[in-house]
DSSP file (Angstrom, degrees, kcal/mol; ACC not computed):
  #  RESIDUE AA STRUCTURE BP1 BP2  ACC     N-H-->O    O-->H-N    N-H-->O    O-->H-N    TCO  KAPPA ALPHA  PHI   PSI    X-CA   Y-CA   Z-CA
    1    1 A X              0   0    0      0, 0.0    35,-2.7     0, 0.0     2,-0.5   0.000 360.0 360.0 360.0 132.3    0.0    0.0    0.0
    2    2 A X  E     -a   36   0A   0     33,-0.2     2,-0.5    35,-0.0    35,-0.2  -0.963 360.0-165.5-121.4 135.0    1.4    3.4   -0.8
    3    3 A X  E     -a   37   0A   0     33,-3.4    35,-3.2    -2,-0.5     2,-0.5  -0.972  16.7-169.3-112.8 120.5    0.3    6.8    0.3
    4    4 A X  E     -a   38   0A   0     -2,-0.5    35,-0.2    33,-0.2    36,-0.1  -0.946  63.2 -15.9-122.3 130.3    1.9    9.6   -1.8
    5    5 A X  S    S+     0   0    0     33,-2.9     2,-0.2    -2,-0.5    35,-0.2   0.803  83.5 165.3  53.9  39.3    1.7   13.3   -0.9
    6    6 A X        -     0   0    0     32,-0.3    35,-2.7    -3,-0.1     2,-0.4  -0.570  23.0-152.4 -78.2 147.0   -1.0   12.9    1.6
    7    7 A X  E     -b   41   0A   0     -2,-0.2     2,-0.5    33,-0.2    35,-0.2  -0.989   9.5-171.1-121.8 130.0   -1.7   15.8    4.0
    8    8 A X  E     +b   42   0A   0     33,-1.4    35,-2.2    -2,-0.4    36,-0.3  -0.978  18.4 149.9-126.9 119.6   -3.2   15.4    7.5
    9    9 A X        +     0   0    0     -2,-0.5    -2,-0.0    33,-0.2    32,-0.0  -0.895  50.6  36.0-139.0 169.7   -4.2   18.3    9.5
   10   10 A X  S    S+     0   0    0     -2,-0.3     2,-0.4     1,-0.2    -1,-0.2   0.910  77.0 142.5  52.9  48.3   -6.9   19.1   12.3
   11   11 A X        -     0   0    0     -3,-0.1    -1,-0.2     1,-0.1     4,-0.1  -0.960  42.6-161.7-122.9 137.7   -6.7   15.7   13.9
   12   12 A X  S    S+     0   0    0     -2,-0.4    -1,-0.1     2,-0.1     3,-0.1   0.784  80.4  20.8 -88.5 -28.7   -6.9   15.1   17.6
   13   13 A X  S    S-     0   0    0      1,-0.3    32,-1.2    32,-0.1     2,-0.3   0.136 118.6 -15.7-107.6-135.4   -5.3   11.6   17.6
   14   14 A X  E     -c   45   0A   0      1,-0.2    -1,-0.3    30,-0.2    32,-0.2  -0.600  40.9-165.5 -73.1 130.2   -3.1    9.8   15.1
   15   15 A X  E    S+     0   0A   0     30,-3.3     2,-0.4    -2,-0.3    31,-0.2   0.880  87.0  21.6 -74.3 -45.1   -2.9   11.3   11.6
   16   16 A X  E     -c   46   0A   0     29,-1.1    31,-2.4    -8,-0.1     2,-0.4  -0.977  66.9-179.4-119.3 137.1   -1.2    8.0   10.3
   17   17 A X  E     -c   47   0A   0     -2,-0.4     2,-0.7    29,-0.2    31,-0.2  -0.897   0.5-178.9-135.8 108.7   -1.6    4.7   12.1
   18   18 A X  E     +c   48   0A   0     29,-2.9    31,-2.3    -2,-0.4     2,-0.3  -0.921  27.0 144.1-108.7 117.3    0.3    1.8   10.4
   19   19 A X  E     -c   49   0A   0     -2,-0.7     3,-0.2    29,-0.2    31,-0.2  -0.978  45.4-152.4-149.8 154.9   -0.4   -1.3   12.5
   20   20 A X  S    S+     0   0    0     29,-0.7     2,-0.9    30,-0.5    30,-0.1   0.850  89.5  46.7 -97.7 -40.5   -1.0   -5.1   12.2
   21   21 A X  S    S-     0   0    0     29,-0.2    -1,-0.2    62,-0.2     7,-0.0  -0.626  72.9-172.2-110.4  74.7   -3.1   -5.9   15.2
   22   22 A X        +     0   0    0     -2,-0.9     3,-0.3    -3,-0.2     5,-0.0  -0.324  52.4   9.1 -67.1 147.5   -5.9   -3.4   15.5
   23   23 A X  S    S-     0   0    0      1,-0.2    -2,-0.0     3,-0.0     0, 0.0  -0.088 105.7 -55.3  77.4-179.7   -8.0   -3.5   18.6
   24   24 A X  S    S+     0   0    0      2,-0.1     2,-0.2     0, 0.0    -1,-0.2   0.640 104.2  86.9 -77.0 -15.0   -7.6   -5.5   21.8
   25   25 A X  S    S-     0   0    0     -3,-0.3     2,-0.5     1,-0.0     0, 0.0  -0.573  73.2-129.2 -88.7 154.1   -7.3   -9.1   20.4
   26   26 A X        +     0   0    0     -2,-0.2     2,-0.4    83,-0.1    83,-0.1  -0.870  25.2 176.7-101.8 125.2   -4.1  -10.6   19.3
   27   27 A X    >   +     0   0    0     -2,-0.5     3,-2.0    81,-0.1    82,-0.1  -0.750   5.1 179.3-130.5  83.4   -3.9  -12.2   15.8
   28   28 A X  T 3  S+     0   0    0     -2,-0.4    -1,-0.1     1,-0.3    80,-0.1   0.713  77.6  64.9 -64.2 -18.8   -0.4  -13.4   15.0
   29   29 A X  T 3  S+     0   0    0     79,-0.1     2,-0.5     2,-0.0    -1,-0.3   0.646  84.1  84.4 -75.6 -15.1   -1.4  -14.7   11.6
   30   30 A X    <   -     0   0    0     -3,-2.0     2,-0.4     2,-0.0    -3,-0.1  -0.791  62.1-175.4 -95.7 129.2   -2.2  -11.3   10.3
   31   31 A X        -     0   0    0     -2,-0.5     2,-0.7     2,-0.0    21,-0.1  -0.977  16.9-154.1-127.0 130.5    0.8   -9.5    8.9
   32   32 A X        +     0   0    0     -2,-0.4    21,-2.3    18,-0.2     2,-0.3  -0.916  30.8 162.7-104.6 116.5    1.1   -5.9    7.6
   33   33 A X  B     +m   53   0B   0     -2,-0.7    21,-0.2    19,-0.2    22,-0.1  -0.801  41.3  25.0-130.2 165.9    3.9   -5.5    5.2
   34   34 A X        +     0   0    0     19,-0.8     2,-0.5    -2,-0.3    21,-0.2   0.829  67.2 165.3  45.9  49.6    5.3   -3.1    2.4
   35   35 A X        -     0   0    0     19,-0.5    21,-2.4    18,-0.4     2,-0.5  -0.823  15.8-166.1 -87.2 126.6    3.6    0.2    3.5
   36   36 A X  E     -ad   2  56A   0    -35,-2.7   -33,-3.4    -2,-0.5     2,-0.6  -0.961  18.2-174.3-117.8 130.1    4.9    3.3    2.0
   37   37 A X  E     -ad   3  57A   0     19,-2.6    21,-2.3    -2,-0.5     2,-0.6  -0.958  21.6-174.1-116.1 107.2    4.3    6.9    3.2
   38   38 A X  E     -ad   4  58A   0    -35,-3.2   -33,-2.9    -2,-0.6   -32,-0.3  -0.915  61.7 -22.0-116.7 115.6    6.0    9.0    0.4
   39   39 A X  S    S+     0   0    0     19,-3.1    21,-0.2    -2,-0.6    -1,-0.2   0.856  92.8 153.1  54.4  40.2    6.2   12.8    0.8
   40   40 A X        -     0   0    0     19,-0.3    21,-1.8    18,-0.3     2,-0.4  -0.515  32.9-148.8 -94.0 167.5    3.4   13.0    3.2
   41   41 A X  E     +be   7  61A   0    -35,-2.7   -33,-1.4    19,-0.2     2,-0.3  -0.980  13.6 179.2-134.4 145.8    2.8   15.6    5.9
   42   42 A X  E     -be   8  62A   0     19,-1.7    21,-2.0    -2,-0.4    22,-0.6  -0.959  18.6-169.5-148.9 130.0    1.1   15.2    9.2
   43   43 A X  S    S+     0   0    0    -35,-2.2   -34,-0.1    -2,-0.3    -1,-0.1   0.567  77.9  55.0 -88.7 -14.5    0.4   17.8   12.0
   44   44 A X  S    S-     0   0    0    -36,-0.3    20,-1.0     1,-0.2   -30,-0.2  -0.111 103.5 -55.3-100.8-155.6   -0.7   15.3   14.4
   45   45 A X  E     -c   14   0A   0    -32,-1.2   -30,-3.3    19,-0.1   -29,-1.1  -0.434  40.9-151.4 -81.8 156.2    0.9   12.1   15.8
   46   46 A X  E     -cf  16  66A   0     19,-2.2    21,-3.2   -32,-0.2     2,-0.5  -0.998   8.9-166.6-131.5 124.7    2.1    9.1   13.7
   47   47 A X  E     +cf  17  67A   0    -31,-2.4   -29,-2.9    -2,-0.4     2,-0.4  -0.961  11.5 174.7-113.9 128.7    2.0    5.5   15.1
   48   48 A X  E     +cf  18  68A   0     19,-2.2    21,-2.7    -2,-0.5    22,-0.4  -0.961  37.0 118.1-129.3 112.1    3.9    2.7   13.4
   49   49 A X  E     +c   19   0A   0    -31,-2.3   -29,-0.7    -2,-0.4     3,-0.4  -0.895  17.3  72.2-159.7 179.7    3.6   -0.4   15.5
   50   50 A X  S    S-     0   0    0     34,-3.2   -30,-0.5    -2,-0.3   -29,-0.2   0.946 113.8 -45.9  57.0  61.3    2.6   -4.0   16.2
   51   51 A X  S    S+     0   0    0     34,-2.2    -1,-0.2    33,-0.4    35,-0.2   0.514  83.3 163.1  76.5   3.9    4.9   -6.1   14.2
   52   52 A X        -     0   0    0     -3,-0.4    35,-3.0   -34,-0.2    36,-1.3  -0.239  20.3-156.8 -56.1 148.3    4.7   -4.2   10.8
   53   53 A X  B     +m   33   0B   0    -21,-2.3   -19,-0.8    34,-0.2   -18,-0.4  -0.965  57.1  11.8-136.7 151.3    7.4   -4.9    8.4
   54   54 A X  S    S+     0   0    0     -2,-0.3   -19,-0.5   -21,-0.2     2,-0.5   0.938  75.1 164.3  52.4  57.8    9.1   -3.3    5.5
   55   55 A X  E     - g   0  89A   0     33,-1.9    35,-2.6   -21,-0.2     2,-0.5  -0.908  18.8-163.4-101.6 131.6    7.6    0.1    6.1
   56   56 A X  E     -dg  36  90A   0    -21,-2.4   -19,-2.6    -2,-0.5     2,-0.6  -0.975  11.8-174.2-119.2 120.7    9.2    3.0    4.3
   57   57 A X  E     +dg  37  91A   0     33,-2.7    35,-3.0    -2,-0.5     2,-0.5  -0.942  19.0 172.5-109.5 109.0    8.7    6.6    5.3
   58   58 A X  E     -dg  38  92A   0    -21,-2.3   -19,-3.1    -2,-0.6   -18,-0.3  -0.964  45.1 -15.6-128.0 130.3   10.4    8.8    2.7
   59   59 A X  S    S+     0   0    0     33,-2.3   -19,-0.3    -2,-0.5    33,-0.1  -0.102  87.1  85.6  74.2-179.1   10.3   12.5    2.4
   60   60 A X        -     0   0    0    -21,-0.2    35,-1.7    34,-0.1     2,-0.4  -0.119  69.7 -88.1  90.2 179.9    7.7   14.6    4.0
   61   61 A X  E     -eh  41  95A   0    -21,-1.8   -19,-1.7    33,-0.2     2,-0.4  -0.998  22.8-173.4-137.7 137.1    7.2   16.3    7.4
   62   62 A X  E     -eh  42  96A   0     33,-2.4    35,-2.6    -2,-0.4    36,-0.3  -0.820   6.5-177.2-132.7  89.8    5.6   14.8   10.5
   63   63 A X  E     +     0   0A   0    -21,-2.0   -20,-0.2    -2,-0.4   -18,-0.1   0.711  63.4  61.0 -66.8 -24.9    5.3   17.6   13.0
   64   64 A X  E    S-     0   0A   0    -20,-1.0    33,-1.2   -22,-0.6    34,-0.8  -0.197 108.6 -62.8 -87.1-174.7    3.9   15.6   15.9
   65   65 A X  E     - h   0  98A   0     32,-0.2   -19,-2.2    31,-0.1     2,-0.6  -0.492  44.3-148.0 -72.2 143.5    5.7   12.7   17.6
   66   66 A X  E     -fh  46  99A   0     32,-3.2    34,-2.4   -21,-0.2     2,-0.4  -0.968  15.2-160.9-110.4 117.7    6.4    9.7   15.4
   67   67 A X  E     -fh  47 100A   0    -21,-3.2   -19,-2.2    -2,-0.6     2,-0.5  -0.823   9.0-165.7-100.8 134.7    6.3    6.5   17.4
   68   68 A X  E    S+fh  48 101A   0     32,-2.7    34,-3.2    -2,-0.4   -19,-0.2  -0.949  77.0   8.2-121.4 108.1    7.9    3.2   16.3
   69   69 A X  S    S+     0   0    0    -21,-2.7     2,-0.3    -2,-0.5   -20,-0.2   0.570 119.7  44.7 101.6  14.3    6.7    0.2   18.3
   70   70 A X  S    S-     0   0    0    -22,-0.4   -22,-0.4    30,-0.2     2,-0.3  -0.967  92.6 -78.3-168.8 168.5    3.9    1.5   20.5
   71   71 A X    >   -     0   0    0     -2,-0.3     3,-2.2   -24,-0.1     8,-0.1  -0.601  55.1-104.0 -77.5 132.5    0.8    3.6   20.3
   72   72 A X  T 3  S+     0   0    0     -2,-0.3     3,-0.1     1,-0.3   -58,-0.1  -0.285 110.0  32.9 -54.1 142.1    1.5    7.5   20.3
   73   73 A X  T 3  S+     0   0    0      1,-0.3     2,-0.3    -3,-0.0    -1,-0.3   0.317  84.6 136.2  90.6  -5.0    0.7    8.8   23.7
   74   74 A X    <   -     0   0    0     -3,-2.2     2,-0.3     3,-0.1    -1,-0.3  -0.573  46.2-138.0 -74.8 136.2    1.7    5.6   25.6
   75   75 A X  S    S+     0   0    0     -2,-0.3     2,-0.2     1,-0.1    -3,-0.0  -0.928  87.5  34.1-141.3 117.0    3.7    6.2   28.7
   76   76 A X  S >  S-     0   0    0     -2,-0.3     3,-2.3     0, 0.0    -1,-0.1   0.480  94.2-127.4 -76.5 170.3    6.0    4.5   29.3
   77   77 A X  T 3  S+     0   0    0      1,-0.3     3,-0.4    -2,-0.2    -3,-0.1   0.745 107.5  51.9 -63.1 -26.1    7.1    3.9   25.8
   78   78 A X  T >  S+     0   0    0      1,-0.2     3,-2.4     2,-0.1    -1,-0.3   0.240  74.2 118.9 -91.1  16.2    7.1    0.2   26.1
   79   79 A X  T <   +     0   0    0     -3,-2.3    -1,-0.2     1,-0.3    -2,-0.1   0.629  64.1  62.9 -58.0 -17.4    3.6    0.2   27.5
   80   80 A X  T >  S-     0   0    0     -3,-0.4     3,-0.7     1,-0.2    -1,-0.3   0.421  99.0-145.1 -88.6   5.3    2.1   -2.0   24.7
   81   81 A X  G X   -     0   0    0     -3,-2.4     3,-1.8     1,-0.2     4,-0.5  -0.111  48.6 -29.5  65.6-167.1    4.3   -4.8   25.7
   82   82 A X  G 3  S+     0   0    0     28,-0.5    25,-2.5     1,-0.3    -1,-0.2   0.624 131.1  64.2 -64.7 -16.2    6.0   -7.4   23.4
   83   83 A X  G <  S+     0   0    0     -3,-0.7    -1,-0.3    27,-0.3    -2,-0.2   0.658  93.9  66.5 -82.2 -10.8    3.2   -7.1   20.8
   84   84 A X  S <  S+     0   0    0     -3,-1.8   -34,-3.2    -4,-0.2   -33,-0.4   0.892  70.8  99.9 -81.6 -39.0    4.1   -3.4   20.1
   85   85 A X        -     0   0    0     -4,-0.5   -34,-2.2    20,-0.3   -16,-0.2  -0.071  69.8-123.1 -55.6 145.9    7.5   -3.4   18.5
   86   86 A X        -     0   0    0     16,-0.3   -33,-0.2   -36,-0.2     3,-0.1  -0.416   7.1-144.2 -82.2 159.7    7.8   -3.0   14.7
   87   87 A X  S    S-     0   0    0    -35,-3.0    36,-2.6     1,-0.3     2,-0.3   0.906  80.1  -5.1 -87.5 -54.3    9.7   -5.7   12.7
   88   88 A X  E     + i   0 123A   0    -36,-1.3   -33,-1.9    34,-0.2     2,-0.4  -0.961  64.2 165.1-150.9 129.2   11.3   -3.4   10.1
   89   89 A X  E     -gi  55 124A   0     34,-2.2    36,-2.5    -2,-0.3     2,-0.4  -0.999  14.4-162.3-141.4 138.4   11.0    0.3    9.3
   90   90 A X  E     -gi  56 125A   0    -35,-2.6   -33,-2.7    -2,-0.4     2,-0.5  -0.992   2.1-168.6-121.6 128.9   13.0    2.7    7.3
   91   91 A X  E     +gi  57 126A   0     34,-2.9    36,-2.8    -2,-0.4     2,-0.4  -0.984  15.8 178.5-113.0 123.4   12.8    6.5    7.6
   92   92 A X  E     -gi  58 127A   0    -35,-3.0   -33,-2.3    -2,-0.5    36,-0.2  -0.983  59.9 -15.3-133.5 126.7   14.6    8.4    4.8
   93   93 A X  E    S+     0   0A   0     34,-2.7     2,-0.3    -2,-0.4    36,-0.2   0.925  95.2 141.0  51.6  55.1   14.9   12.1    4.2
   94   94 A X  E     - i   0 129A   0     34,-0.8    36,-2.5    33,-0.2     2,-0.5  -0.914  48.0-138.9-130.8 151.1   12.1   12.9    6.6
   95   95 A X  E     -hi  61 130A   0    -35,-1.7   -33,-2.4    -2,-0.3     2,-0.3  -0.930  25.4-179.3-105.5 127.4   11.5   15.7    9.2
   96   96 A X  E     -hi  62 131A   0     34,-2.9    36,-1.8    -2,-0.5    37,-0.2  -0.959  33.8-138.0-127.1 150.0    9.9   14.6   12.5
   97   97 A X  E    S-     0   0A   0    -35,-2.6    36,-1.3   -33,-1.2    35,-0.3   0.973  93.8 -19.4 -64.3 -51.0    8.8   16.7   15.7
   98   98 A X  E     -h   65   0A   0    -34,-0.8   -32,-3.2   -36,-0.3     2,-0.5  -0.967  63.8-137.8-158.9 141.9   10.2   13.9   17.9
   99   99 A X  E     -h   66   0A   0     34,-0.4    37,-2.2    -2,-0.3     2,-0.4  -0.888  19.8-172.8-106.2 127.4   11.1   10.2   17.2
  100  100 A X  E     -hj  67 136A   0    -34,-2.4   -32,-2.7    -2,-0.5     2,-0.4  -0.991   6.1-167.1-125.8 124.6   10.2    7.7   19.9
  101  101 A X  E     -hj  68 137A   0     35,-2.9    37,-3.1    -2,-0.4     2,-0.9  -0.929  22.1-154.9-121.6 125.3   11.3    4.1   19.6
  102  102 A X  E     + j   0 138A   0    -34,-3.2   -16,-0.3    -2,-0.4    37,-0.2  -0.873  20.6 179.2 -90.5 101.8   10.3    0.9   21.4
  103  103 A X        +     0   0    0     35,-3.7    39,-2.3    -2,-0.9    38,-1.1   0.091  35.8 121.3 -96.3  25.2   13.6   -1.1   20.9
  104  104 A X  S    S-     0   0    0     34,-0.2    18,-0.6    37,-0.2     2,-0.1  -0.327  74.2 -91.9 -76.2 168.8   12.5   -4.2   22.8
  105  105 A X  E     -N  121   0C   0     16,-0.1     2,-0.3    37,-0.1   -20,-0.3  -0.339  49.2-144.0 -67.4 161.2   12.2   -7.7   21.4
  106  106 A X  E     -N  120   0C   0     14,-2.7    14,-2.7   -22,-0.1     2,-0.3  -0.910  23.4-176.7-126.4 155.6    8.7   -8.4   20.0
  107  107 A X    >   -     0   0    0    -25,-2.5     3,-2.8    -2,-0.3    12,-0.1  -0.865  25.2-140.0-153.2 125.8    6.4  -11.3   19.8
  108  108 A X  T 3  S+     0   0    0     10,-0.5   -81,-0.1     1,-0.3   -25,-0.1   0.675 103.0  59.8 -56.8 -22.2    3.0  -11.1   18.0
  109  109 A X  T 3  S-     0   0    0      2,-0.2    -1,-0.3     9,-0.1   -26,-0.1   0.515 114.3-116.6 -87.7  -4.7    1.2  -13.1   20.7
  110  110 A X  S <  S+     0   0    0     -3,-2.8   -28,-0.5   -28,-0.2     2,-0.4   0.509  87.3  90.3  89.8   1.7    2.2  -10.5   23.3
  111  111 A X  S >  S-     0   0    0    -29,-0.2     3,-1.8   -30,-0.1    -2,-0.2  -0.962  76.7-125.0-138.0 118.2    4.4  -12.8   25.4
  112  112 A X  T 3  S+     0   0    0     -2,-0.4     3,-0.1     1,-0.3    -5,-0.1  -0.319  98.5  20.4 -55.7 138.2    8.1  -13.2   24.8
  113  113 A X  T 3  S+     0   0    0      1,-0.3    -1,-0.3     4,-0.1     5,-0.1   0.473  83.3 160.0  77.6   4.9    9.0  -16.9   24.4
  114  114 A X    X   -     0   0    0     -3,-1.8     3,-0.5     1,-0.1    -1,-0.3  -0.364  40.4-141.9 -56.8 135.3    5.4  -17.9   23.4
  115  115 A X  T 3  S+     0   0    0      1,-0.2    -1,-0.1    -3,-0.1     3,-0.1   0.599  94.3  68.8 -81.7 -13.7    5.6  -21.2   21.6
  116  116 A X  T 3  S+     0   0    0      1,-0.2     2,-0.3     2,-0.0    -1,-0.2   0.733 112.2  16.6 -72.9 -26.2    2.8  -20.0   19.2
  117  117 A X  S <  S-     0   0    0     -3,-0.5    -1,-0.2   -10,-0.0     2,-0.2  -0.992  83.8-109.0-151.3 146.6    4.9  -17.3   17.5
  118  118 A X        -     0   0    0     -2,-0.3   -10,-0.5     1,-0.1    -9,-0.1  -0.464  33.3-114.9 -78.4 143.6    8.7  -16.6   17.3
  119  119 A X        -     0   0    0     -2,-0.2     2,-0.3   -12,-0.1   -12,-0.2  -0.345  36.9-162.2 -62.5 153.7   10.2  -13.6   19.1
  120  120 A X  E     -N  106   0C   0    -14,-2.7   -14,-2.7    -2,-0.1     2,-0.5  -0.961  15.7-132.1-141.3 162.4   11.7  -11.0   16.7
  121  121 A X  E     -N  105   0C   0     -2,-0.3   -16,-0.1   -16,-0.2    21,-0.1  -0.972  30.7-117.9-115.7 130.6   14.1   -8.1   16.9
  122  122 A X        -     0   0    0    -18,-0.6    21,-2.9    -2,-0.5     2,-0.5  -0.321  20.4-155.6 -66.8 148.2   13.2   -4.8   15.4
  123  123 A X  E     +ik  88 143A   0    -36,-2.6   -34,-2.2    19,-0.2     2,-0.5  -0.977  15.6 177.8-118.2 118.0   15.2   -3.4   12.6
  124  124 A X  E     -ik  89 144A   0     19,-3.1    21,-2.5    -2,-0.5     2,-0.5  -0.978  11.0-164.8-132.1 125.5   15.1    0.4   12.2
  125  125 A X  E     -ik  90 145A   0    -36,-2.5   -34,-2.9    -2,-0.5     2,-0.5  -0.939   2.0-167.8-112.9 130.5   17.1    2.4    9.5
  126  126 A X  E     +i   91   0A   0     19,-2.7     2,-0.4    -2,-0.5    21,-0.2  -0.975  10.6 175.7-116.5 118.8   17.3    6.2   10.0
  127  127 A X  E    S-i   92   0A   0    -36,-2.8   -34,-2.7    -2,-0.5   -33,-0.2  -0.893  70.4 -20.8-133.3 107.9   18.7    7.9    6.9
  128  128 A X  E    S+     0   0A   0     -2,-0.4   -34,-0.8    19,-0.2     2,-0.5   0.955  85.7 168.5  60.7  54.1   18.9   11.7    6.8
  129  129 A X  E     -il  94 148A   0     18,-0.6    20,-3.7   -36,-0.2     2,-0.4  -0.882  18.3-161.7-100.1 131.8   16.2   12.1    9.6
  130  130 A X  E     -il  95 149A   0    -36,-2.5   -34,-2.9    -2,-0.5     2,-0.4  -0.889   9.1-171.2-107.9 138.3   15.8   15.6   11.1
  131  131 A X  E     -il  96 150A   0     18,-2.4    20,-2.7    -2,-0.4   -34,-0.2  -0.987  29.4-149.9-137.2 141.7   14.2   16.0   14.4
  132  132 A X  S    S+     0   0    0    -36,-1.8     2,-0.3    -2,-0.4   -34,-0.2   0.818  90.7  29.3 -71.4 -33.0   12.9   19.0   16.5
  133  133 A X  S    S-     0   0    0    -36,-1.3   -34,-0.4   -37,-0.2   -37,-0.1  -0.877 100.6 -81.5-129.9 153.3   13.6   17.1   19.8
  134  134 A X        -     0   0    0     -2,-0.3     2,-0.2   -36,-0.1   -35,-0.1  -0.193  50.1-108.2 -54.3 149.0   15.9   14.5   20.9
  135  135 A X        -     0   0    0     13,-0.2     2,-0.5   -37,-0.1   -35,-0.2  -0.583  28.2-149.7 -76.5 139.9   15.0   10.8   20.0
  136  136 A X  E     -j  100   0A   0    -37,-2.2   -35,-2.9    -2,-0.2     2,-0.5  -0.967  12.8-171.5-115.3 125.8   13.9    8.7   22.9
  137  137 A X  E     -j  101   0A   0     -2,-0.5     2,-0.4   -37,-0.2   -35,-0.2  -0.964   6.9-164.3-122.0 127.2   14.6    4.9   22.8
  138  138 A X  E     +j  102   0A   0    -37,-3.1   -35,-3.7    -2,-0.5   -34,-0.2  -0.937  62.6  14.6-106.3 131.4   13.2    2.3   25.3
  139  139 A X        -     0   0    0     -2,-0.4   -35,-0.2   -37,-0.2   -36,-0.1   0.069  66.4-125.2  88.1 157.2   14.9   -1.0   25.3
  140  140 A X  S    S+     0   0    0      1,-0.1   -36,-0.2   -38,-0.0    -1,-0.1   0.371  82.9  85.8-123.8   6.3   18.2   -2.2   23.8
  141  141 A X        +     0   0    0    -38,-1.1   -37,-0.2     2,-0.1    -2,-0.1   0.831  63.9 101.8 -78.0 -30.5   17.4   -5.2   21.5
  142  142 A X  S    S-     0   0    0    -39,-2.3     2,-0.9     1,-0.1   -19,-0.2  -0.136  72.6-130.0 -62.5 147.3   16.5   -3.3   18.3
  143  143 A X  E     -k  123   0A   0    -21,-2.9   -19,-3.1     2,-0.0     2,-0.5  -0.874  34.4-178.9 -94.4 108.1   19.0   -3.0   15.6
  144  144 A X  E     -k  124   0A   0     -2,-0.9     2,-0.4   -21,-0.2   -19,-0.2  -0.955   7.4-169.8-116.6 116.0   19.0    0.8   14.9
  145  145 A X  E     +k  125   0A   0    -21,-2.5   -19,-2.7    -2,-0.5     2,-0.1  -0.900  57.0   3.4-107.1 140.8   21.3    2.1   12.1
  146  146 A X  S    S-     0   0    0     -2,-0.4     2,-0.3   -21,-0.2   -19,-0.1  -0.211  75.7-117.5  79.0-174.4   21.7    5.7   11.7
  147  147 A X        -     0   0    0    -21,-0.2   -18,-0.6   -18,-0.1     2,-0.4  -0.986  19.3-100.2-159.2 159.8   20.3    8.5   13.9
  148  148 A X  E     -l  129   0A   0     -2,-0.3     2,-0.5   -20,-0.1   -13,-0.2  -0.696  33.9-139.3 -89.2 128.8   18.0   11.5   13.9
  149  149 A X  E     -l  130   0A   0    -20,-3.7   -18,-2.4    -2,-0.4     2,-0.4  -0.769  18.8-125.4 -86.6 127.8   19.9   14.8   13.6
  150  150 A X  E      l  131   0A   0     -2,-0.5   -18,-0.2   -20,-0.2   -16,-0.1  -0.598 360.0 360.0 -79.2 130.3   18.3   17.5   15.8
  151  151 A X              0   0    0    -20,-2.7    -1,-0.2    -2,-0.4   -19,-0.1   0.414 360.0 360.0 -70.8 360.0   17.5   20.6   13.8
């Protein structure tokens, strides 16, 4: 799925929410893959979470917080537990208000070590990312390459 040059404004919650497991139930067989946000703009929050994989955010401006691995507004960052972390996301040539990353290991069933689904380690690539505020990372398992440069 590709969103190209989308503009989101006047939104109280998430302007964009890219997620695999919507709602309270856990469905590990459902996978969200290959989502593209290209040259998009968002004045509100952006959530990318719950095991999504091969997500590309390229170009554009996201003035609110962009969260990778949990719902925006969750405190502490790891509040969604093991079902929250992304599998793989790339941010390239993008401006964000603040980047918030849940860097813990994930499991789509919500419990690390669950025999019904394998644990995974998030892979996050940051290429030419500019941020208004310092990046916050919770957890140390994720493979994060690059970093957000504070504007």
